[in-house]
N, C-alpha and C positions, 0 to 999 in steps of 0.2 A: 568076745562079745556074743557068744552063742548061748549063754545061760540066760534064762528068762524067768521072771517072776511076776505075779499079779498082786496088786495091792488089795487089801480087804475092802476098800471103799469102792467108789465108782471109777477108779483109775483103770486105764488100759494096761495090758501087760507091758513090762519094760525089760530091757536087756542090760547085761553087764557091758561096761565100756572100758577101754584102756586108753593110754596116752597115744597109741597108734591111731585110734579113732579121731582124736583131736587133730593130729597131724593131717590125716586124710580129709577131715572136714575143712580145714583151712586151705589145703591145696585145691579142693573142689570149689570152695568159695572163690578163690583167686581165679580159677578157670572160668567160672561163671561171670565174674566181674569183667574179665578181659573180653568175654563174648558180648556183654550187655552194657559196657561202660558208656557208650555214646548216648544210648536212650535214657540212662539213669543219672545224668549229670545234674539235672535241675534240682531235684528234691534234696540231695545231699548238700548242694550249694546253699539252699535255703536254710537247712539245718545248721550249716556252718555260720551263716549270717546271723541266725538267732543267737548262737553262742557268742559271736562277736558283740552283738548288741547287749547281751546280758553282762558280758565282761565290762563293756564301756559304762553301762549304767552303774554297776557295782563300784567301779573305780571313781565315779564322779558323784556318788550320792552317799547317804548315810549307811547304805547297805554294804559298804566296802568290806567290813569285817566278815561278811558272809560270802565273799567272792569264792573262796575255796570250796566250802560245802555246796554253793550254788553250781559251780562247774562240775564238781563231783556228782551232784544230784542228776546231771544230765544222763549219766550212765544208768540211772534207775529207770529212765523212760526209754532207754534204748530198744527194748523189745517192741514197744509200740511204734517207734520211728522206723523200725526195720520190717514191719508187717508187710508192706508192699513188696519187699524183696523176697519174703517167704512165698508170696503169691506167684511172683514171676518164676522163682525156682521150681515151684510145684508145677507150673504150666510147662516149663521146659522139660521137666522129668516125664510128664504124661504126654508130651507131644502136642499140647494145645498151643494156640496162639499166645505168644509171650510179649506182645507189643506193649509199649510203655503205658498206654491208656488203661491197661488192666491193673496198674499199680494201686489204684484206690478201691479195687474190688473188695478187699477185706472189710471195708467200712460200709459196704452196701450189701443188699440182699440178706441171706440167712445168717451171715457172719456178723451183722451189725450189732445185734443185742449182746451176744457174748463178748464181742470186742469192746463194747461200751463198758460192760461189767469189769473186764480185765483192766481197761484204762482207768476206771475209778479206783481199782485196787492199787495200781501204780501211783496214782495221784495221791492217795492217802499215805502211801509209804514215803513219797517225796515230801509232802507237807510235814509228816512226822519227823523226817530227818531235818528239815529246816527249822522246825520248832525246837528240837533238841539242840541243834547247832547254835541257835540264837540264845537259848537258855544257858548253854555251856559258856558261850562268850561272855554273857552278862555276869556269870559267877566267877570267871577267871580274869581274862585279859581286859574285859570291860571295866573292871574296878580301877584300872589305871587310866582309863579314858584317853587313849591315844587320839590325837586330833588330826593327824595327817597320815597318809600312807607310809611315809618314812618312819614316823613314830610307831606305827602299828608293827612294821617289820622289825624294828629295833626291839620293841617290847616282846614280840612273839618269840624271838630267839635269845633274848638277853635277860629274861626274867623267869622266876619260878612259875608265875601265873601263865606265862606264854607256853612253857613246856608242859604244864598240866593240861592246857587246852589241846596241845598237839597230841599228847599221849591218849587222853581220854577221848578226844574227838576221833582219832583213828580207830580206837577200839570200838566205839559206838558205831562209827561208819562201817567197820568191817562186819559187825553183827547185822546191820540193816542191809548191807550189800549181799550178805550170804542169804538172808531171808528172801530178798528180791530174786536172787539167782534161783533159789529153790522153787518159788511159786511161779516165776515168769519165764524161765529159760525155755521150756517146751510147751507152756500153755498157749502162748500166742501162735506158734507154728501149728499146734494141734487144731485150734479153732479154724485156722486158714485151711488146713489139710482136709478137715471134715465138713467144710462149708457151713459152719455154724456149730450146732451141737450145744453141749452144756458147759458153761464156763467153769462150774464147780468140778466137773469131771476132768477138764483140761488142767486145772490147778492141781487136782489130786494126782494126776498122771505125772506132772512135772515134779511134784514133791516125791512121788514114788521113785522116779528116776534118780533124783538127788540122793535119796536115802540108800538106794541100791549102789550108787557110785559116788560117795561123798568126796573122796580124795580126788578122783578124776574131775568131778564137776567143779570143785574148788580150783583145781588147776586150770580148768577152762575159764573160770571167772578171772583168774589172775592173768591169763593170756589176753582176754578181752580188755581188762583194765590197762594192761601194758600197751596194747595197740592204741587204745583211746588216748592215753597220755602222750604217746609219741605223735599221734595225729593232731593233738591239740597244741603241741609246742609251736608249730609254725602258724600262730594266730588262727587256729582251728581249721585252717584250709585243708589239712590232711584228713578231716572228717569226710571230705568228698570221696575219698578212697576207702577209709576205714568203715564207714557205715554200711555201704553196700557189700563190702567184703565180709563183714561180720554177719550181716543179714543172711547172705547166701550160705556162709559156713555154718551158722546156727541151724538153718534148714537141713543141711546135710547131716549134722550131728543128731538132729531130731529123728531123721529116718533110720539112724543106727540105734538110737536109744529106745524108741517106742514101736511096738508092733502095730502096724497100720491095717 
């Protein structure tokens, strides 16, 4: 990770990463979680509750066919949900007060405007994903008009339309997830780290780090996805651990990837 390069845009210099850096980031994130778990239980619980409500709504309304892209779309807004953990990790690192009331600091003060810009970017990606998912359903499984959840599951795995939706949906989802990883993995931590700054430069830096380390960053995205899937299995309750863990770990990976 000692090799460093600078993007021709406004990006900060970025370093090469290895899988050892991913392991280190997760270990460091776990250590941070153990140190701060009591103070940080409330917000992850709210995030888990939102996931439960979204799942309940989807299972009981006409949006049922979109339950999987809706749940998957939560991962797209993960960098925003974890911004407070970046701030607490930064404070711990610098020896500042890291009490829980600093959790919302990223949406106040000089970080507010760039954070809003990055949030808008994630919102557009999320909405774009939902529009594509809805259109794909209408063109494939929707033509069979399954009326109940049981019929939906039966048609999903038992028809060519269902398998077309699964295959194409996963391909499109992977593209959008990779794009989100490239633009957001380090842009949110950078805005938090620099107490504001330029959202465009933060995105450019995140993209530069991804381009420098495409394989490692995709591996990081797969690890994040795997942790979120496992956390969501017990009715989303595992997000109370996964969200702060990944927030802290992403901060530590940022400190390895970007020259500060």
